[in-house]
N, C-alpha and C positions, 0 to 999 in steps of 0.2 A: 671344201665344200664345192661341189659342182657348179658350172656357171648357171645352167637350169634351175638348179636348188636356189641360187641367189635371185634368180629373175622370180621365181615364184615367191619368196619372202617379201621381194620389193612389192611386187603386185598386192599381195595380201596386206601390207602396209597401208596401202592407199585406200583399202576397202573400210567402208563403215562399219560401226560396232567390232573392229578388229582391235584386240587386246594387244597393246604395244610393249615392248621391253625397254624398261628405264634400267641404267646402269649407274653405279657409284653416286647415286642421289636419293635422300630419302625426301619424302613429302615435306613440305614447312610446317603443316600441322601436325608433325609426330616428333619435333625436337623438343627439348625442354623449352618452356617460355614460350613455347609456340615458334621457335627459330632453330631450324636444323643446324646442326655440326658447333654449338656452343660449348665452348670448355670452361667450366668453372672451377677454379682452386682457390681454396681459402689458405690465408696464410697458416691458420693452425694445421691445414692438411700437410702444407711443404714443410712445416716444422717436423710434426710427428713421422712423416718419411724420412727427413734428414736424420732425425735423431734414433730411429730405428737401425738406419743403414750405419749409425757410428756405432750403437751398441752391439750389431753384428761385426763391425771391423774389430772392436776392441776384444770380442768373445774369441774371434777368429786369429787375432795376433797372440793371444795369450794360451791358447789351446791347441794351435795348428803345428807345433814345433816337434814333429816327431823325431826329428835330428836329434832333439835335444841340444842343438847348438847354442842356445842361450843360456843352458843349463850352469855350463862353466866357463871359463876364462879362455880355455884352449879351443873352443868353436867344436870340438868332436866332442858330442852325447852321445850318451849310451846306443842309440841306434847306429850311429858311425863307428863307436867302437867295436860294437857287435858284428858290423859287416868288414871292419878290417880284420879282426880276428878271425871270422869264417873264411876270408880270403887268404891269410896266412896260413891256415889250416889246410889250405887246398879245396874247400868247400865251394861249389859254383854257385851255392847261395849268398854268398857274400858281395860277390858281384850284382845280383839281382837286388839284394836288399839295398846297395849303394844307389842303383839306378832308380828303384822305387822312391828313395829318399829324395835325390834329385828332382826327379817328375814331380813328386808331392810339394817338394818347397817351391818350385816354379808356378806350381799351378796355385797353391795358396797364395802367392806374392800377386799374383794375377787378380784373384778375390779381394783381395786386401785393397788393391789399388782400384777396382772398381768401386767396392763400398766407400773408400776416402773421396773418390771423385763424386759420387752420387750425393753423399754428406756435406762435402763443400758447396757442391753446386746448388744445391738445395738451400742450404744456408744463405748462400749469396743470394740467390734470386728471392729468398723472403726479406732479407734487407733491402734489395733493390726494391720491391714491390712498396715496402715501408715507406723508405724515400719517397717514391712516386706518389703513393698515398698522401704525404705531407705536403708534397709541393700542389698537387692539386687543390688540396683544402685552402691551402694558401694563397693560392690563384683565384679561388671562387668565394673567398671570403668577403663579407659585407665589408664596409668602411670601419665599422665599429669593431671589427674582429670575430664578430659571430658568423653563423651559417645564413647563407643567402636562402629566399624562400625558393620553394619549388616553382613557383610563377616566375621568378626572375631569371632561375637557372632554365628553366625552359623556352626562354628567348634565346638562349645559346645554340640550341639545337633546331631553330626554323630556318 
């Protein structure tokens, strides 16, 4: 941007009835509950996402073994055996198949780790929030163990 352009923009910004640009901010009245930027997550949401991540992990774990390494005790499944046989007969396809299996296995393990991380983290978060809720409930309980009334609770926020 040229210096003259910058000066024109600055001058125009000072003029009345000029629309100003506002970045990285929503007006307060457009957010949920009248407050912009609030993030609300329920424990059921965390549990559902964590469970789906676990299901994806379990399905991927059992179906992504194209090498067939888990199929027998030798660790050389049908794809590995095919690659070895093709290579021993002088086919370039054998080396390509071996490389394909190596890349697939590496990528599958990365996705498995990511799914496990998401599932474990959300399970931990759900548990932690439940403990926090119980602690808050215990701290705000009435002497008889019941709930405090709204009028008593509102005194804490004044």
